[in-house]
Chimera marker file (.cmm) of the C-alpha trace (Angstrom):
<marker_set name="trace">
<marker id="1" x="112.943" y="-3.764" z="-14.317" r="1" g="1" b="0" radius="0.5"/>
<marker id="2" x="111.858" y="-7.110" z="-15.705" r="1" g="1" b="0" radius="0.5"/>
<marker id="3" x="108.626" y="-7.276" z="-17.700" r="1" g="1" b="0" radius="0.5"/>
<marker id="4" x="107.894" y="-11.022" z="-17.609" r="1" g="1" b="0" radius="0.5"/>
<marker id="5" x="108.000" y="-13.496" z="-14.723" r="1" g="1" b="0" radius="0.5"/>
<marker id="6" x="109.332" y="-17.090" z="-14.857" r="1" g="1" b="0" radius="0.5"/>
<marker id="7" x="106.023" y="-18.344" z="-16.271" r="1" g="1" b="0" radius="0.5"/>
<marker id="8" x="106.087" y="-15.812" z="-19.117" r="1" g="1" b="0" radius="0.5"/>
<marker id="9" x="103.292" y="-13.708" z="-17.648" r="1" g="1" b="0" radius="0.5"/>
<marker id="10" x="103.584" y="-9.943" z="-17.870" r="1" g="1" b="0" radius="0.5"/>
<marker id="11" x="104.174" y="-8.229" z="-14.528" r="1" g="1" b="0" radius="0.5"/>
<marker id="12" x="102.548" y="-4.852" z="-13.948" r="1" g="1" b="0" radius="0.5"/>
<marker id="13" x="104.019" y="-2.358" z="-11.507" r="1" g="1" b="0" radius="0.5"/>
<marker id="14" x="101.696" y="-1.613" z="-8.633" r="1" g="1" b="0" radius="0.5"/>
<marker id="15" x="102.208" y="1.399" z="-6.411" r="1" g="1" b="0" radius="0.5"/>
<marker id="16" x="100.648" y="-0.412" z="-3.446" r="1" g="1" b="0" radius="0.5"/>
<marker id="17" x="102.898" y="-2.945" z="-1.813" r="1" g="1" b="0" radius="0.5"/>
<marker id="18" x="101.254" y="-6.128" z="-0.569" r="1" g="1" b="0" radius="0.5"/>
<marker id="19" x="102.682" y="-5.586" z="2.898" r="1" g="1" b="0" radius="0.5"/>
<marker id="20" x="101.069" y="-2.144" z="3.050" r="1" g="1" b="0" radius="0.5"/>
<marker id="21" x="97.661" y="-3.452" z="1.960" r="1" g="1" b="0" radius="0.5"/>
<marker id="22" x="97.695" y="-6.656" z="4.005" r="1" g="1" b="0" radius="0.5"/>
<marker id="23" x="99.148" y="-4.881" z="7.011" r="1" g="1" b="0" radius="0.5"/>
<marker id="24" x="95.960" y="-2.897" z="7.425" r="1" g="1" b="0" radius="0.5"/>
<marker id="25" x="93.519" y="-4.122" z="10.040" r="1" g="1" b="0" radius="0.5"/>
<marker id="26" x="90.673" y="-4.615" z="7.538" r="1" g="1" b="0" radius="0.5"/>
<marker id="27" x="90.645" y="-4.854" z="3.774" r="1" g="1" b="0" radius="0.5"/>
<marker id="28" x="87.950" y="-5.912" z="1.359" r="1" g="1" b="0" radius="0.5"/>
<marker id="29" x="88.991" y="-8.206" z="-1.464" r="1" g="1" b="0" radius="0.5"/>
<marker id="30" x="86.417" y="-9.179" z="-4.064" r="1" g="1" b="0" radius="0.5"/>
<marker id="31" x="86.790" y="-12.929" z="-4.606" r="1" g="1" b="0" radius="0.5"/>
<marker id="32" x="83.741" y="-13.473" z="-6.867" r="1" g="1" b="0" radius="0.5"/>
<marker id="33" x="82.437" y="-11.101" z="-9.503" r="1" g="1" b="0" radius="0.5"/>
<marker id="34" x="80.038" y="-11.829" z="-12.378" r="1" g="1" b="0" radius="0.5"/>
<marker id="35" x="78.272" y="-10.212" z="-15.299" r="1" g="1" b="0" radius="0.5"/>
<marker id="36" x="74.455" y="-10.311" z="-15.418" r="1" g="1" b="0" radius="0.5"/>
<marker id="37" x="74.667" y="-13.564" z="-17.434" r="1" g="1" b="0" radius="0.5"/>
<marker id="38" x="76.749" y="-15.325" z="-14.758" r="1" g="1" b="0" radius="0.5"/>
<marker id="39" x="80.178" y="-15.141" z="-16.425" r="1" g="1" b="0" radius="0.5"/>
<marker id="40" x="83.026" y="-14.785" z="-13.947" r="1" g="1" b="0" radius="0.5"/>
<marker id="41" x="84.988" y="-11.537" z="-14.285" r="1" g="1" b="0" radius="0.5"/>
<marker id="42" x="87.731" y="-12.630" z="-11.865" r="1" g="1" b="0" radius="0.5"/>
<marker id="43" x="90.786" y="-13.659" z="-13.835" r="1" g="1" b="0" radius="0.5"/>
<marker id="44" x="94.109" y="-15.105" z="-12.681" r="1" g="1" b="0" radius="0.5"/>
<marker id="45" x="95.845" y="-13.462" z="-15.665" r="1" g="1" b="0" radius="0.5"/>
<marker id="46" x="95.528" y="-10.092" z="-13.914" r="1" g="1" b="0" radius="0.5"/>
<marker id="47" x="97.067" y="-10.238" z="-10.457" r="1" g="1" b="0" radius="0.5"/>
<marker id="48" x="97.234" y="-7.315" z="-8.034" r="1" g="1" b="0" radius="0.5"/>
<marker id="49" x="99.346" y="-8.041" z="-4.942" r="1" g="1" b="0" radius="0.5"/>
<marker id="50" x="98.662" y="-11.783" z="-5.306" r="1" g="1" b="0" radius="0.5"/>
<marker id="51" x="94.885" y="-11.205" z="-5.589" r="1" g="1" b="0" radius="0.5"/>
<marker id="52" x="93.199" y="-12.146" z="-8.884" r="1" g="1" b="0" radius="0.5"/>
<marker id="53" x="91.885" y="-9.059" z="-10.674" r="1" g="1" b="0" radius="0.5"/>
<marker id="54" x="88.581" y="-8.151" z="-12.309" r="1" g="1" b="0" radius="0.5"/>
<marker id="55" x="88.613" y="-8.022" z="-16.130" r="1" g="1" b="0" radius="0.5"/>
<marker id="56" x="86.116" y="-5.895" z="-18.078" r="1" g="1" b="0" radius="0.5"/>
<marker id="57" x="85.854" y="-4.866" z="-21.711" r="1" g="1" b="0" radius="0.5"/>
<marker id="58" x="85.503" y="-1.160" z="-22.561" r="1" g="1" b="0" radius="0.5"/>
<marker id="59" x="84.269" y="0.431" z="-25.789" r="1" g="1" b="0" radius="0.5"/>
<marker id="60" x="83.941" y="3.935" z="-27.164" r="1" g="1" b="0" radius="0.5"/>
<marker id="61" x="83.180" y="4.621" z="-30.810" r="1" g="1" b="0" radius="0.5"/>
<marker id="62" x="85.489" y="2.318" z="-32.802" r="1" g="1" b="0" radius="0.5"/>
<marker id="63" x="87.923" y="1.715" z="-29.924" r="1" g="1" b="0" radius="0.5"/>
<marker id="64" x="87.756" y="-1.259" z="-27.613" r="1" g="1" b="0" radius="0.5"/>
<marker id="65" x="90.052" y="-3.020" z="-25.191" r="1" g="1" b="0" radius="0.5"/>
<marker id="66" x="90.307" y="-4.711" z="-21.831" r="1" g="1" b="0" radius="0.5"/>
<marker id="67" x="90.836" y="-3.225" z="-18.395" r="1" g="1" b="0" radius="0.5"/>
<marker id="68" x="92.048" y="-5.136" z="-15.343" r="1" g="1" b="0" radius="0.5"/>
<marker id="69" x="90.798" y="-3.675" z="-12.055" r="1" g="1" b="0" radius="0.5"/>
<marker id="70" x="92.227" y="-4.257" z="-8.606" r="1" g="1" b="0" radius="0.5"/>
<marker id="71" x="89.929" y="-6.446" z="-6.481" r="1" g="1" b="0" radius="0.5"/>
<marker id="72" x="91.035" y="-4.626" z="-3.303" r="1" g="1" b="0" radius="0.5"/>
<marker id="73" x="88.271" y="-2.209" z="-2.350" r="1" g="1" b="0" radius="0.5"/>
<marker id="74" x="89.524" y="1.353" z="-2.042" r="1" g="1" b="0" radius="0.5"/>
<marker id="75" x="92.623" y="0.840" z="-4.202" r="1" g="1" b="0" radius="0.5"/>
<marker id="76" x="91.890" y="2.312" z="-7.620" r="1" g="1" b="0" radius="0.5"/>
<marker id="77" x="94.629" y="0.445" z="-9.511" r="1" g="1" b="0" radius="0.5"/>
<marker id="78" x="93.903" y="-0.545" z="-13.096" r="1" g="1" b="0" radius="0.5"/>
<marker id="79" x="95.794" y="-1.766" z="-16.141" r="1" g="1" b="0" radius="0.5"/>
<marker id="80" x="94.567" y="-1.208" z="-19.690" r="1" g="1" b="0" radius="0.5"/>
<marker id="81" x="95.189" y="-3.507" z="-22.657" r="1" g="1" b="0" radius="0.5"/>
<marker id="82" x="94.585" y="-2.633" z="-26.312" r="1" g="1" b="0" radius="0.5"/>
<marker id="83" x="93.136" y="0.804" z="-25.470" r="1" g="1" b="0" radius="0.5"/>
<marker id="84" x="94.297" y="4.138" z="-24.104" r="1" g="1" b="0" radius="0.5"/>
<marker id="85" x="91.700" y="5.516" z="-21.703" r="1" g="1" b="0" radius="0.5"/>
<marker id="86" x="91.248" y="9.278" z="-21.829" r="1" g="1" b="0" radius="0.5"/>
<marker id="87" x="90.577" y="11.057" z="-18.532" r="1" g="1" b="0" radius="0.5"/>
<marker id="88" x="87.063" y="12.471" z="-18.384" r="1" g="1" b="0" radius="0.5"/>
<marker id="89" x="85.734" y="10.284" z="-21.210" r="1" g="1" b="0" radius="0.5"/>
<marker id="90" x="82.751" y="7.953" z="-20.727" r="1" g="1" b="0" radius="0.5"/>
<marker id="91" x="83.100" y="4.360" z="-21.946" r="1" g="1" b="0" radius="0.5"/>
<marker id="92" x="80.602" y="1.544" z="-22.426" r="1" g="1" b="0" radius="0.5"/>
<marker id="93" x="81.416" y="-1.373" z="-20.111" r="1" g="1" b="0" radius="0.5"/>
<marker id="94" x="80.940" y="-4.938" z="-21.425" r="1" g="1" b="0" radius="0.5"/>
<marker id="95" x="81.451" y="-8.479" z="-20.224" r="1" g="1" b="0" radius="0.5"/>
<marker id="96" x="84.692" y="-9.816" z="-21.766" r="1" g="1" b="0" radius="0.5"/>
<marker id="97" x="83.062" y="-13.222" z="-22.362" r="1" g="1" b="0" radius="0.5"/>
<marker id="98" x="79.541" y="-12.586" z="-23.721" r="1" g="1" b="0" radius="0.5"/>
<marker id="99" x="80.315" y="-9.012" z="-24.879" r="1" g="1" b="0" radius="0.5"/>
<marker id="100" x="76.964" y="-7.759" z="-23.556" r="1" g="1" b="0" radius="0.5"/>
<marker id="101" x="76.844" y="-4.260" z="-22.126" r="1" g="1" b="0" radius="0.5"/>
<marker id="102" x="76.792" y="-4.400" z="-18.320" r="1" g="1" b="0" radius="0.5"/>
<marker id="103" x="73.706" y="-2.953" z="-16.601" r="1" g="1" b="0" radius="0.5"/>
<marker id="104" x="73.491" y="0.544" z="-15.153" r="1" g="1" b="0" radius="0.5"/>
<marker id="105" x="72.682" y="0.823" z="-11.441" r="1" g="1" b="0" radius="0.5"/>
<marker id="106" x="72.084" y="4.583" z="-11.426" r="1" g="1" b="0" radius="0.5"/>
<marker id="107" x="73.289" y="7.897" z="-12.758" r="1" g="1" b="0" radius="0.5"/>
<marker id="108" x="76.518" y="9.273" z="-11.324" r="1" g="1" b="0" radius="0.5"/>
<marker id="109" x="76.829" y="12.817" z="-10.022" r="1" g="1" b="0" radius="0.5"/>
<marker id="110" x="79.559" y="13.456" z="-12.643" r="1" g="1" b="0" radius="0.5"/>
<marker id="111" x="77.176" y="12.760" z="-15.527" r="1" g="1" b="0" radius="0.5"/>
<marker id="112" x="78.367" y="9.214" z="-16.131" r="1" g="1" b="0" radius="0.5"/>
<marker id="113" x="76.636" y="5.996" z="-15.078" r="1" g="1" b="0" radius="0.5"/>
<marker id="114" x="77.241" y="3.652" z="-12.156" r="1" g="1" b="0" radius="0.5"/>
<marker id="115" x="77.786" y="0.218" z="-13.741" r="1" g="1" b="0" radius="0.5"/>
<marker id="116" x="76.868" y="-3.004" z="-11.926" r="1" g="1" b="0" radius="0.5"/>
<marker id="117" x="79.060" y="-6.054" z="-11.405" r="1" g="1" b="0" radius="0.5"/>
<marker id="118" x="77.471" y="-8.817" z="-9.368" r="1" g="1" b="0" radius="0.5"/>
<marker id="119" x="78.949" y="-10.678" z="-6.406" r="1" g="1" b="0" radius="0.5"/>
<marker id="120" x="77.082" y="-13.907" z="-7.151" r="1" g="1" b="0" radius="0.5"/>
<marker id="121" x="75.803" y="-15.676" z="-10.259" r="1" g="1" b="0" radius="0.5"/>
<marker id="122" x="72.174" y="-14.730" z="-9.602" r="1" g="1" b="0" radius="0.5"/>
<marker id="123" x="72.772" y="-11.099" z="-10.668" r="1" g="1" b="0" radius="0.5"/>
<marker id="124" x="71.097" y="-9.816" z="-7.518" r="1" g="1" b="0" radius="0.5"/>
<marker id="125" x="71.414" y="-6.039" z="-7.478" r="1" g="1" b="0" radius="0.5"/>
<marker id="126" x="71.443" y="-6.117" z="-3.663" r="1" g="1" b="0" radius="0.5"/>
<marker id="127" x="74.836" y="-7.886" z="-3.794" r="1" g="1" b="0" radius="0.5"/>
<marker id="128" x="76.795" y="-5.935" z="-6.335" r="1" g="1" b="0" radius="0.5"/>
<marker id="129" x="79.652" y="-3.574" z="-7.023" r="1" g="1" b="0" radius="0.5"/>
<marker id="130" x="79.014" y="-0.256" z="-8.696" r="1" g="1" b="0" radius="0.5"/>
<marker id="131" x="81.575" y="2.008" z="-10.342" r="1" g="1" b="0" radius="0.5"/>
<marker id="132" x="81.404" y="5.016" z="-12.641" r="1" g="1" b="0" radius="0.5"/>
<marker id="133" x="82.103" y="4.587" z="-16.343" r="1" g="1" b="0" radius="0.5"/>
<marker id="134" x="83.788" y="8.020" z="-16.596" r="1" g="1" b="0" radius="0.5"/>
<marker id="135" x="87.588" y="7.707" z="-16.483" r="1" g="1" b="0" radius="0.5"/>
<marker id="136" x="88.894" y="9.526" z="-13.430" r="1" g="1" b="0" radius="0.5"/>
<marker id="137" x="85.618" y="9.567" z="-11.481" r="1" g="1" b="0" radius="0.5"/>
<marker id="138" x="86.168" y="7.894" z="-8.130" r="1" g="1" b="0" radius="0.5"/>
<marker id="139" x="82.518" y="7.068" z="-7.392" r="1" g="1" b="0" radius="0.5"/>
<marker id="140" x="82.304" y="3.381" z="-6.557" r="1" g="1" b="0" radius="0.5"/>
<marker id="141" x="80.676" y="1.222" z="-3.947" r="1" g="1" b="0" radius="0.5"/>
<marker id="142" x="79.629" y="-2.200" z="-2.797" r="1" g="1" b="0" radius="0.5"/>
<marker id="143" x="75.920" y="-2.757" z="-2.297" r="1" g="1" b="0" radius="0.5"/>
<marker id="144" x="74.783" y="-5.409" z="0.171" r="1" g="1" b="0" radius="0.5"/>
<marker id="145" x="71.163" y="-5.916" z="1.222" r="1" g="1" b="0" radius="0.5"/>
<marker id="146" x="70.195" y="-2.656" z="-0.488" r="1" g="1" b="0" radius="0.5"/>
<marker id="147" x="72.669" y="-0.466" z="1.383" r="1" g="1" b="0" radius="0.5"/>
<marker id="148" x="76.058" y="0.965" z="0.521" r="1" g="1" b="0" radius="0.5"/>
<marker id="149" x="78.897" y="-0.857" z="2.288" r="1" g="1" b="0" radius="0.5"/>
<marker id="150" x="81.919" y="1.019" z="3.558" r="1" g="1" b="0" radius="0.5"/>
<marker id="151" x="85.186" y="-0.235" z="5.006" r="1" g="1" b="0" radius="0.5"/>
<marker id="152" x="83.839" y="-0.207" z="8.564" r="1" g="1" b="0" radius="0.5"/>
<marker id="153" x="81.428" y="-3.077" z="7.770" r="1" g="1" b="0" radius="0.5"/>
<marker id="154" x="84.015" y="-5.616" z="6.599" r="1" g="1" b="0" radius="0.5"/>
<marker id="155" x="83.273" y="-8.213" z="9.266" r="1" g="1" b="0" radius="0.5"/>
<marker id="156" x="79.629" y="-8.565" z="8.164" r="1" g="1" b="0" radius="0.5"/>
<marker id="157" x="80.348" y="-9.647" z="4.593" r="1" g="1" b="0" radius="0.5"/>
<marker id="158" x="80.505" y="-13.318" z="3.621" r="1" g="1" b="0" radius="0.5"/>
<marker id="159" x="81.305" y="-12.957" z="-0.081" r="1" g="1" b="0" radius="0.5"/>
<marker id="160" x="84.404" y="-10.879" z="0.630" r="1" g="1" b="0" radius="0.5"/>
<marker id="161" x="87.215" y="-11.984" z="2.905" r="1" g="1" b="0" radius="0.5"/>
<marker id="162" x="89.458" y="-10.224" z="5.384" r="1" g="1" b="0" radius="0.5"/>
<marker id="163" x="93.170" y="-11.013" z="5.288" r="1" g="1" b="0" radius="0.5"/>
<link id1="1" id2="2" r="1" g="1" b="0" radius="0.2"/>
<link id1="2" id2="3" r="1" g="1" b="0" radius="0.2"/>
<link id1="3" id2="4" r="1" g="1" b="0" radius="0.2"/>
<link id1="4" id2="5" r="1" g="1" b="0" radius="0.2"/>
<link id1="5" id2="6" r="1" g="1" b="0" radius="0.2"/>
<link id1="6" id2="7" r="1" g="1" b="0" radius="0.2"/>
<link id1="7" id2="8" r="1" g="1" b="0" radius="0.2"/>
<link id1="8" id2="9" r="1" g="1" b="0" radius="0.2"/>
<link id1="9" id2="10" r="1" g="1" b="0" radius="0.2"/>
<link id1="10" id2="11" r="1" g="1" b="0" radius="0.2"/>
<link id1="11" id2="12" r="1" g="1" b="0" radius="0.2"/>
<link id1="12" id2="13" r="1" g="1" b="0" radius="0.2"/>
<link id1="13" id2="14" r="1" g="1" b="0" radius="0.2"/>
<link id1="14" id2="15" r="1" g="1" b="0" radius="0.2"/>
<link id1="15" id2="16" r="1" g="1" b="0" radius="0.2"/>
<link id1="16" id2="17" r="1" g="1" b="0" radius="0.2"/>
<link id1="17" id2="18" r="1" g="1" b="0" radius="0.2"/>
<link id1="18" id2="19" r="1" g="1" b="0" radius="0.2"/>
<link id1="19" id2="20" r="1" g="1" b="0" radius="0.2"/>
<link id1="20" id2="21" r="1" g="1" b="0" radius="0.2"/>
<link id1="21" id2="22" r="1" g="1" b="0" radius="0.2"/>
<link id1="22" id2="23" r="1" g="1" b="0" radius="0.2"/>
<link id1="23" id2="24" r="1" g="1" b="0" radius="0.2"/>
<link id1="24" id2="25" r="1" g="1" b="0" radius="0.2"/>
<link id1="25" id2="26" r="1" g="1" b="0" radius="0.2"/>
<link id1="26" id2="27" r="1" g="1" b="0" radius="0.2"/>
<link id1="27" id2="28" r="1" g="1" b="0" radius="0.2"/>
<link id1="28" id2="29" r="1" g="1" b="0" radius="0.2"/>
<link id1="29" id2="30" r="1" g="1" b="0" radius="0.2"/>
<link id1="30" id2="31" r="1" g="1" b="0" radius="0.2"/>
<link id1="31" id2="32" r="1" g="1" b="0" radius="0.2"/>
<link id1="32" id2="33" r="1" g="1" b="0" radius="0.2"/>
<link id1="33" id2="34" r="1" g="1" b="0" radius="0.2"/>
<link id1="34" id2="35" r="1" g="1" b="0" radius="0.2"/>
<link id1="35" id2="36" r="1" g="1" b="0" radius="0.2"/>
<link id1="36" id2="37" r="1" g="1" b="0" radius="0.2"/>
<link id1="37" id2="38" r="1" g="1" b="0" radius="0.2"/>
<link id1="38" id2="39" r="1" g="1" b="0" radius="0.2"/>
<link id1="39" id2="40" r="1" g="1" b="0" radius="0.2"/>
<link id1="40" id2="41" r="1" g="1" b="0" radius="0.2"/>
<link id1="41" id2="42" r="1" g="1" b="0" radius="0.2"/>
<link id1="42" id2="43" r="1" g="1" b="0" radius="0.2"/>
<link id1="43" id2="44" r="1" g="1" b="0" radius="0.2"/>
<link id1="44" id2="45" r="1" g="1" b="0" radius="0.2"/>
<link id1="45" id2="46" r="1" g="1" b="0" radius="0.2"/>
<link id1="46" id2="47" r="1" g="1" b="0" radius="0.2"/>
<link id1="47" id2="48" r="1" g="1" b="0" radius="0.2"/>
<link id1="48" id2="49" r="1" g="1" b="0" radius="0.2"/>
<link id1="49" id2="50" r="1" g="1" b="0" radius="0.2"/>
<link id1="50" id2="51" r="1" g="1" b="0" radius="0.2"/>
<link id1="51" id2="52" r="1" g="1" b="0" radius="0.2"/>
<link id1="52" id2="53" r="1" g="1" b="0" radius="0.2"/>
<link id1="53" id2="54" r="1" g="1" b="0" radius="0.2"/>
<link id1="54" id2="55" r="1" g="1" b="0" radius="0.2"/>
<link id1="55" id2="56" r="1" g="1" b="0" radius="0.2"/>
<link id1="56" id2="57" r="1" g="1" b="0" radius="0.2"/>
<link id1="57" id2="58" r="1" g="1" b="0" radius="0.2"/>
<link id1="58" id2="59" r="1" g="1" b="0" radius="0.2"/>
<link id1="59" id2="60" r="1" g="1" b="0" radius="0.2"/>
<link id1="60" id2="61" r="1" g="1" b="0" radius="0.2"/>
<link id1="61" id2="62" r="1" g="1" b="0" radius="0.2"/>
<link id1="62" id2="63" r="1" g="1" b="0" radius="0.2"/>
<link id1="63" id2="64" r="1" g="1" b="0" radius="0.2"/>
<link id1="64" id2="65" r="1" g="1" b="0" radius="0.2"/>
<link id1="65" id2="66" r="1" g="1" b="0" radius="0.2"/>
<link id1="66" id2="67" r="1" g="1" b="0" radius="0.2"/>
<link id1="67" id2="68" r="1" g="1" b="0" radius="0.2"/>
<link id1="68" id2="69" r="1" g="1" b="0" radius="0.2"/>
<link id1="69" id2="70" r="1" g="1" b="0" radius="0.2"/>
<link id1="70" id2="71" r="1" g="1" b="0" radius="0.2"/>
<link id1="71" id2="72" r="1" g="1" b="0" radius="0.2"/>
<link id1="72" id2="73" r="1" g="1" b="0" radius="0.2"/>
<link id1="73" id2="74" r="1" g="1" b="0" radius="0.2"/>
<link id1="74" id2="75" r="1" g="1" b="0" radius="0.2"/>
<link id1="75" id2="76" r="1" g="1" b="0" radius="0.2"/>
<link id1="76" id2="77" r="1" g="1" b="0" radius="0.2"/>
<link id1="77" id2="78" r="1" g="1" b="0" radius="0.2"/>
<link id1="78" id2="79" r="1" g="1" b="0" radius="0.2"/>
<link id1="79" id2="80" r="1" g="1" b="0" radius="0.2"/>
<link id1="80" id2="81" r="1" g="1" b="0" radius="0.2"/>
<link id1="81" id2="82" r="1" g="1" b="0" radius="0.2"/>
<link id1="82" id2="83" r="1" g="1" b="0" radius="0.2"/>
<link id1="83" id2="84" r="1" g="1" b="0" radius="0.2"/>
<link id1="84" id2="85" r="1" g="1" b="0" radius="0.2"/>
<link id1="85" id2="86" r="1" g="1" b="0" radius="0.2"/>
<link id1="86" id2="87" r="1" g="1" b="0" radius="0.2"/>
<link id1="87" id2="88" r="1" g="1" b="0" radius="0.2"/>
<link id1="88" id2="89" r="1" g="1" b="0" radius="0.2"/>
<link id1="89" id2="90" r="1" g="1" b="0" radius="0.2"/>
<link id1="90" id2="91" r="1" g="1" b="0" radius="0.2"/>
<link id1="91" id2="92" r="1" g="1" b="0" radius="0.2"/>
<link id1="92" id2="93" r="1" g="1" b="0" radius="0.2"/>
<link id1="93" id2="94" r="1" g="1" b="0" radius="0.2"/>
<link id1="94" id2="95" r="1" g="1" b="0" radius="0.2"/>
<link id1="95" id2="96" r="1" g="1" b="0" radius="0.2"/>
<link id1="96" id2="97" r="1" g="1" b="0" radius="0.2"/>
<link id1="97" id2="98" r="1" g="1" b="0" radius="0.2"/>
<link id1="98" id2="99" r="1" g="1" b="0" radius="0.2"/>
<link id1="99" id2="100" r="1" g="1" b="0" radius="0.2"/>
<link id1="100" id2="101" r="1" g="1" b="0" radius="0.2"/>
<link id1="101" id2="102" r="1" g="1" b="0" radius="0.2"/>
<link id1="102" id2="103" r="1" g="1" b="0" radius="0.2"/>
<link id1="103" id2="104" r="1" g="1" b="0" radius="0.2"/>
<link id1="104" id2="105" r="1" g="1" b="0" radius="0.2"/>
<link id1="105" id2="106" r="1" g="1" b="0" radius="0.2"/>
<link id1="106" id2="107" r="1" g="1" b="0" radius="0.2"/>
<link id1="107" id2="108" r="1" g="1" b="0" radius="0.2"/>
<link id1="108" id2="109" r="1" g="1" b="0" radius="0.2"/>
<link id1="109" id2="110" r="1" g="1" b="0" radius="0.2"/>
<link id1="110" id2="111" r="1" g="1" b="0" radius="0.2"/>
<link id1="111" id2="112" r="1" g="1" b="0" radius="0.2"/>
<link id1="112" id2="113" r="1" g="1" b="0" radius="0.2"/>
<link id1="113" id2="114" r="1" g="1" b="0" radius="0.2"/>
<link id1="114" id2="115" r="1" g="1" b="0" radius="0.2"/>
<link id1="115" id2="116" r="1" g="1" b="0" radius="0.2"/>
<link id1="116" id2="117" r="1" g="1" b="0" radius="0.2"/>
<link id1="117" id2="118" r="1" g="1" b="0" radius="0.2"/>
<link id1="118" id2="119" r="1" g="1" b="0" radius="0.2"/>
<link id1="119" id2="120" r="1" g="1" b="0" radius="0.2"/>
<link id1="120" id2="121" r="1" g="1" b="0" radius="0.2"/>
<link id1="121" id2="122" r="1" g="1" b="0" radius="0.2"/>
<link id1="122" id2="123" r="1" g="1" b="0" radius="0.2"/>
<link id1="123" id2="124" r="1" g="1" b="0" radius="0.2"/>
<link id1="124" id2="125" r="1" g="1" b="0" radius="0.2"/>
<link id1="125" id2="126" r="1" g="1" b="0" radius="0.2"/>
<link id1="126" id2="127" r="1" g="1" b="0" radius="0.2"/>
<link id1="127" id2="128" r="1" g="1" b="0" radius="0.2"/>
<link id1="128" id2="129" r="1" g="1" b="0" radius="0.2"/>
<link id1="129" id2="130" r="1" g="1" b="0" radius="0.2"/>
<link id1="130" id2="131" r="1" g="1" b="0" radius="0.2"/>
<link id1="131" id2="132" r="1" g="1" b="0" radius="0.2"/>
<link id1="132" id2="133" r="1" g="1" b="0" radius="0.2"/>
<link id1="133" id2="134" r="1" g="1" b="0" radius="0.2"/>
<link id1="134" id2="135" r="1" g="1" b="0" radius="0.2"/>
<link id1="135" id2="136" r="1" g="1" b="0" radius="0.2"/>
<link id1="136" id2="137" r="1" g="1" b="0" radius="0.2"/>
<link id1="137" id2="138" r="1" g="1" b="0" radius="0.2"/>
<link id1="138" id2="139" r="1" g="1" b="0" radius="0.2"/>
<link id1="139" id2="140" r="1" g="1" b="0" radius="0.2"/>
<link id1="140" id2="141" r="1" g="1" b="0" radius="0.2"/>
<link id1="141" id2="142" r="1" g="1" b="0" radius="0.2"/>
<link id1="142" id2="143" r="1" g="1" b="0" radius="0.2"/>
<link id1="143" id2="144" r="1" g="1" b="0" radius="0.2"/>
<link id1="144" id2="145" r="1" g="1" b="0" radius="0.2"/>
<link id1="145" id2="146" r="1" g="1" b="0" radius="0.2"/>
<link id1="146" id2="147" r="1" g="1" b="0" radius="0.2"/>
<link id1="147" id2="148" r="1" g="1" b="0" radius="0.2"/>
<link id1="148" id2="149" r="1" g="1" b="0" radius="0.2"/>
<link id1="149" id2="150" r="1" g="1" b="0" radius="0.2"/>
<link id1="150" id2="151" r="1" g="1" b="0" radius="0.2"/>
<link id1="151" id2="152" r="1" g="1" b="0" radius="0.2"/>
<link id1="152" id2="153" r="1" g="1" b="0" radius="0.2"/>
<link id1="153" id2="154" r="1" g="1" b="0" radius="0.2"/>
<link id1="154" id2="155" r="1" g="1" b="0" radius="0.2"/>
<link id1="155" id2="156" r="1" g="1" b="0" radius="0.2"/>
<link id1="156" id2="157" r="1" g="1" b="0" radius="0.2"/>
<link id1="157" id2="158" r="1" g="1" b="0" radius="0.2"/>
<link id1="158" id2="159" r="1" g="1" b="0" radius="0.2"/>
<link id1="159" id2="160" r="1" g="1" b="0" radius="0.2"/>
<link id1="160" id2="161" r="1" g="1" b="0" radius="0.2"/>
<link id1="161" id2="162" r="1" g="1" b="0" radius="0.2"/>
<link id1="162" id2="163" r="1" g="1" b="0" radius="0.2"/>
</marker_set>
């Protein structure tokens, strides 16, 4: 298995094949994602099935590193760099550019916190992504006009596209 592509970029194995994801009738792909200061978290250095990934910085005690998240809603793929995440542990989530801690949307039922990433530069909480900061917790959602979005509402979203 080769590690680097022709451009020298590291290739990460992904258990979801593009054909499987794109063959579904509806998928949500986050195309824009920002911290509360307006820094873009979408990065072409982390690619999941030809979709640019979301990069965040995580910290716990003296450890810190970067995590690349899949932008495909419902697919919990992630790649860690410079840190080994421990299942069940809670990490602080930061913007990789300004290093500020990202805001908390609410408490999670697991005891962690739902962290906000914004879908536009205005940091409007009504258009955001929330995910738990406890490793292994699957609580996540997309909030649009103050309601939780699920996969059945794909056609109504302008900031996310359907392939």
